[in-house]
C-alpha positions in Angstrom: 15.9 60.1 12.4 12.7 58.3 13.0 13.1 57.0 9.4 16.3 55.9 9.6 15.5 53.7 12.5 12.6 52.0 10.6 14.3 51.5 7.7 17.2 49.9 9.6 14.5 47.7 11.5 13.1 46.4 7.7 16.4 45.7 6.8 17.2 43.6 10.0 13.8 42.1 9.7 14.4 41.0 5.9 17.8 39.8 7.0 16.4 37.6 9.2 13.7 36.3 7.4 16.3 35.7 4.5 18.4 33.7 7.1 15.6 31.8 8.1 14.6 30.6 4.7 18.3 29.8 4.0 18.8 27.5 7.6 15.3 26.0 6.3 16.6 25.1 3.0 19.4 23.7 4.4 18.0 21.6 6.8 19.0 18.0 6.7 16.9 16.3 9.5 13.8 14.0 8.8 11.7 11.8 11.3 9.9 8.9 9.9 7.1 7.1 11.5 6.4 3.5 10.2 2.5 3.3 11.4 1.1 -0.3 11.2 -0.5 -3.2 12.5 2.8 -4.5 14.6 0.8 -7.5 15.9 -2.3 -8.4 14.7 -3.5 -10.0 11.4 -1.8 -7.5 9.0 1.8 -7.8 11.1 3.2 -10.1 8.5 2.6 -8.6 5.6 3.5 -4.8 7.4 4.1 -4.5 10.6 8.1 -5.0 11.7 8.8 -5.9 8.2 7.7 -2.1 7.0 10.0 -0.6 10.1 12.9 -2.6 8.5 12.1 -1.9 4.8 12.3 2.0 6.1 16.0 1.7 7.7 16.8 -0.3 4.4 15.5 3.0 2.3 17.6 5.4 4.8 20.7 3.1 4.2 20.6 3.0 0.4 19.7 6.6 -0.1 23.1 7.6 0.9 21.6 10.6 3.0 23.4 10.0 6.1 27.2 9.9 4.6 26.2 13.2 3.3 25.1 14.6 6.7 21.5 14.1 7.0 20.0 13.2 10.3 17.7 10.5 9.8 15.3 8.9 12.6 12.8 5.9 12.5 10.0 5.2 15.1 7.2 3.1 14.8 3.4 2.7 16.1 0.6 -0.4 16.3 -2.6 1.5 15.3 -4.4 -1.8 16.4 -6.4 -1.5 13.5 -8.5 1.1 14.9 -8.8 4.5 13.0 -8.9 6.7 16.2 -5.8 4.7 17.6 -4.0 5.6 14.3 -5.3 9.2 14.6 -3.9 9.8 17.9 -0.6 7.9 17.4 -0.2 10.3 14.1 -1.1 13.5 15.9 1.5 12.6 18.8 4.1 12.1 16.3 3.7 15.4 14.4 2.8 17.8 17.7 5.5 16.4 19.9 8.1 14.1 18.3 7.9 16.2 15.1 7.6 13.5 12.1 7.8 14.7 8.9 6.7 11.5 6.7 4.4 8.4 7.8 4.9 5.4 5.8 3.1 1.9 5.7 -0.4 2.2 7.3 -2.5 -0.9 6.3 -5.9 -0.9 7.0 -8.2 1.7 4.9 -10.1 2.6 7.7 -7.1 4.0 9.5 -5.4 5.2 6.2 -8.3 7.4 5.7 -8.6 9.1 8.6 -4.7 9.2 9.4 -4.5 10.7 5.7 -7.0 13.5 6.9 -5.2 14.1 9.9 -1.7 14.6 7.7 -3.2 17.4 5.4 -4.2 19.0 8.3 -0.5 18.8 9.8 0.9 19.6 6.5 2.9 16.3 6.9 3.7 13.6 4.2 1.7 9.9 4.0 3.2 7.4 1.8 0.9 4.8 1.9 1.4 1.1 0.6 -0.3 -1.0 3.1 -4.0 0.1 2.7 -6.1 -0.9 -0.3 -8.9 1.8 -1.0 -8.7 3.6 -4.2 -10.4 6.2 -2.5 -7.0 7.8 -1.0 -6.2 9.1 -4.7 -10.0 9.4 -5.8 -12.9 10.9 -3.8 -10.5 11.4 -0.7 -7.2 12.6 -2.3 -5.3 15.4 -0.6 -2.0 17.1 -1.7 -0.3 15.5 1.1 -0.9 11.7 0.2 0.9 9.4 -2.0 -0.3 6.0 -2.6 2.1 3.5 -3.4 2.0 -0.5 -4.4 -1.7 -1.3 -5.1 -5.2 -0.3 -4.8 -8.5 -2.1 -5.2 -8.8 -1.2 -8.6 -5.9 -2.5 -9.2 -7.0 -5.8 -7.5 -10.2 -5.8 -9.3 -9.3 -5.3 -12.6 -6.5 -7.7 -12.6 -8.1 -10.5 -10.7 -11.9 -9.8 -11.4 -11.5 -9.1 -14.6 -9.3 -12.2 -15.7 -11.6 -14.6 -14.2 -14.5 -13.4 -15.3 -13.0 -13.4 -18.9 -12.3 -17.1 -18.4 -15.5 -18.3 -17.7 -16.0 -17.3 -13.8 -18.8 -14.9 -14.9 -21.2 -15.2 -11.5 -19.7 -14.1 -8.4 -20.6 -14.0 -4.7 -18.5 -11.9 -2.2 -17.2 -12.5 1.3 -16.4 -8.9 2.3 -14.4 -7.6 5.3 -16.5 -5.3 7.0 -14.7 -1.6 6.7 -13.5 0.7 4.2 -11.1 -1.8 2.5 -13.7 -4.7 2.1 -16.1 -2.6 0.8 -14.2 -0.5 -1.7 -12.5 -4.1 -3.0 -16.4 -5.1 -3.5 -17.2 -2.2 -5.4 -14.6 -1.9 -7.6 -14.5 -5.7 -8.4 -18.0 -5.4 -9.4 -17.8 -2.9 -11.6 -14.8 -4.8 -13.0 -17.0 -8.1 -13.4 -20.2 -6.3 -15.2 -17.7 -4.4 -17.4 -16.7 -7.5 -19.0 -20.4 -9.5 -18.9 -20.1 -10.8 -15.6 -23.0 -11.0 -12.7 -22.6 -10.6 -8.6 -25.4 -12.8 -7.4 -25.0 -11.2 -3.6 -22.4 -10.8 -0.8 -21.9 -10.8 2.9 -19.9 -9.0 5.3 -17.8 -10.5 7.9 -16.1 -9.0 10.7 -12.4 -8.0 10.5 -10.3 -10.7 12.6 -13.1 -13.3 12.8 -11.8 -16.8 13.5 -15.3 -18.5 11.9 -16.2 -18.1 8.7 -18.3 -21.2 8.4 -21.8 -18.9 8.2 -20.2 -16.5 5.6 -18.9 -19.6 3.1 -21.9 -21.5 3.5 -23.9 -18.5 2.1 -21.7 -18.3 -0.3 -21.8 -22.1 -1.2 -25.6 -21.6 -1.6 -25.4 -18.7 -4.1 -23.7 -21.6 -6.6 -21.8 -18.5 -8.1 -19.0 -20.0 -10.1 -16.6 -17.4 -8.2 -16.4 -16.9 -4.6 -14.3 -13.3 -4.3 -12.6 -13.0 -0.8 -12.6 -9.4 -0.4 -10.4 -9.6 2.7 -6.8 -9.3 4.0 -4.2 -11.2 5.9 -5.2 -13.8 8.3 -8.8 -13.3 7.2 -7.8 -14.7 3.8 -6.0 -17.4 4.7 -8.6 -18.4 7.3 -11.2 -18.4 4.9 -9.4 -20.1 2.3 -8.6 -22.9 5.0 -12.3 -23.3 5.9 -13.3 -23.3 2.6 -10.9 -26.3 1.6 -12.8 -27.8 5.0 -16.3 -27.3 3.4 -15.5 -28.8 0.4 -16.3 -25.8 -1.6 -13.5 -26.0 -4.2 -13.8 -29.2 -4.8 -17.4 -29.0 -5.4 -16.5 -27.0 -8.8 -16.6 -23.0 -7.4 -13.8 -21.3 -7.7 -12.0 -18.7 -4.9 -10.7 -15.6 -5.7 -8.3 -14.4 -3.4 -8.7 -10.6 -4.3 -5.8 -9.5 -2.1 -3.4 -11.9 -1.2 0.6 -11.5 0.0 3.6 -14.3 -0.5 3.4 -14.3 3.3 -0.2 -15.5 3.3 0.8 -18.2 0.7 3.7 -19.3 3.0 1.0 -19.5 5.6 -1.3 -21.7 3.8 1.5 -23.6 2.3 1.3 -24.8 -1.5 -1.0 -27.8 -1.1 -3.7 -25.6 -0.2 -2.4 -22.4 -1.6 -2.0 -23.9 -5.3 -4.0 -22.7 -8.5 -4.8 -19.4 -6.4 -5.1 -16.6 -8.7 -4.3 -13.2 -7.6 -2.7 -9.5 -8.5 0.3 -8.0 -7.2 2.8 -5.5 -8.0 6.1 -6.9 -6.7 7.2 -10.5 -6.5 11.1 -11.4 -4.7 11.8 -13.3 -7.8 10.9 -11.2 -10.6 14.7 -10.0 -11.7 17.9 -9.4 -10.0 16.8 -6.2 -7.9 13.8 -7.7 -6.5 16.1 -10.7 -5.6 19.1 -8.5 -3.9 16.8 -6.3 -2.1 14.5 -9.6 -1.1 17.7 -11.6 0.5 18.9 -9.0 2.1 15.6 -8.2 3.6 14.7 -12.1 4.6 18.6 -12.3 6.1 17.5 -9.0 8.6 13.9 -10.0 9.4 13.7 -12.3 12.5 11.5 -14.6 11.1 13.4 -14.5 8.0 10.2 -14.0 5.4 10.5 -12.5 1.9 8.9 -9.0 1.6 5.7 -8.2 0.5 4.4 -5.5 -1.8 3.7 -3.3 1.1 7.2 -3.7 2.5 8.4 -2.9 -1.3 6.1 0.0 -1.4 7.6 1.3 2.2 11.3 0.9 0.7 10.4 2.4 -2.9 8.3 5.2 -1.6 10.8 6.3 0.7 13.9 6.3 -1.9 11.7 8.7 -4.1 10.8 10.7 -1.1 14.4 11.4 -0.4 15.2 11.9 -4.0 12.9 14.6 -3.9 14.3 16.3 -0.4 18.0 16.3 -2.2 16.4 18.2 -5.0 14.7 20.6 -2.7 17.9 21.2 -1.1 17.2 20.3 2.2 14.1 19.4 4.1 11.7 22.3 4.1 9.4 20.4 6.6 6.6 21.6 4.3 4.6 18.1 3.3 2.5 19.9 0.4 5.8 21.0 -1.2 7.7 17.7 -0.6 4.6 15.6 -2.5 4.6 18.2 -5.2 8.4 17.8 -6.0 7.9 14.1 -6.0 5.1 14.2 -8.5 7.2 16.3 -10.8 9.9 13.6 -10.8 9.6 10.4 -12.3 9.8 7.3 -10.5 12.9 4.8 -10.9 14.1 1.8 -8.3 15.2 -1.8 -8.3 11.8 -2.9 -6.9 9.0 -1.4 -9.4 11.1 -0.1 -12.1 10.4 3.1 -14.0 7.2 4.6 -13.3 5.3 8.4 -12.1 3.0 9.7 -9.7 -0.2 11.0 -10.7 -1.6 14.6 -10.0 -3.9 12.6 -7.8 -1.0 11.2 -5.7 -1.3 7.5 -7.5 2.2 5.9 -8.1 1.5 4.1 -11.4 3.8 1.0 -12.3 2.6 -2.3 -14.1 1.0 -5.1 -12.0 1.0 -8.5 -12.1 -1.8 -11.9 -12.5 0.0 -14.8 -10.9 -1.0 -18.3 -10.4 0.3 -20.0 -7.0 2.3 -23.1 -8.1 1.5 -26.7 -7.3 3.8 -28.3 -4.7 5.8 -30.2 -7.7 6.6 -26.8 -9.6 8.1 -25.0 -6.4 11.9 -25.8 -6.6 13.2 -23.6 -3.6 11.9 -22.4 -0.5 9.4 -19.2 -1.4 9.2 -20.1 -4.9 5.7 -19.9 -5.1 4.4 -17.8 -8.1 4.1 -18.5 -11.7 3.2 -15.1 -13.9 0.3 -15.6 -15.7 -0.3 -11.9 -17.3 1.6 -8.5 -17.1 -0.7 -5.6 -16.5 0.9 -2.5 -18.3 1.0 0.5 -16.2 -1.5 2.6 -18.0 -4.0 0.0 -17.4 -3.3 -1.1 -13.3 -4.8 1.9 -11.8 -8.0 4.3 -12.4 -7.3 6.6 -15.2 -7.4 10.0 -14.7 -10.1 11.1 -16.7 -12.5 8.5 -14.2 -10.5 10.0 -11.4 -12.9 11.5 -8.8 -10.1 13.3 -6.7 -11.3 17.0 -6.2 -7.2 18.2 -6.6 -7.7 17.4 -10.3 -10.8 20.3 -10.7 -8.3 23.0 -10.0 
């Protein structure tokens, strides 16, 4: 009798576990957290626009029409790693968020990436630049979309050095992103025979770049590399013009420039700047269609940046992976593994793939800002200088320091 009871209990447990597994496989609920700088120097390049891009991805995925329930919440990390981690922890522990998107500011992103691994969630980062996210600090739960410091360095840094700008001085944002961008650009410059004469660190969100720019001017370097982003980039460009730096023969290299930065500067101030991006609204019919819908729905009517584009595209691919899995397993590593198995293909970045280290691979582009006379319509700001093939735009796998590749 005891044997029969024990067997019955085992059978009951097996049926229960089987039912639980079936329910999990059929779970069609998703919660997205858009974690960004909502009000500071990166608000235009990410911020509310990233939340909108996430909403558009949900709509365009078609999943809600198939019975899925998808919710989006947003948070402001204020460019502080501790704030970002606290928000993310609340989202995972209390709000049951599955995936975090955007996360500009590499210091915040690297900290959040570690927490996401601990909580076995998913991080789809299109806002931060540090190539460390898919190199020495990679995790099985993080995918890095859009761009990174390797892309910027080997696009802009290599091109300007080859064209005669063979001496450099850096004005660098004093946090993880700036350090990674200066490091990667230095490597790119030196690889083609250039020389770095020096550099100076500037606090993030500083209003006065005068002392840093004067040091750069005094270096006599042919190129002043601005290893910063957002309002820091636009402020340093404006102040460089006021000091007559570019008029004296030195060239500014905006190592990370967004279309919102060009819009804020105006073509008169921004004309002639060379920079690398992976998305531009006016590239083709697919980018134009998305961008016009996005612009109509944004309160300030800006065109999308490559960060916004990355939020949209990464979520579309995430949703495809969930469908392929038959539901949401609420297992971040499992979902990311499925995303890596599937080729990427969307109207904004085209066809691509995700490397084992979590790096999304697609082409990048070297652009130059048009002169006022060359611009024929609002937001007609860029002209294409060169296309960087997907296999050259990001860190080669054989040079990646990602621990996942050693397994």
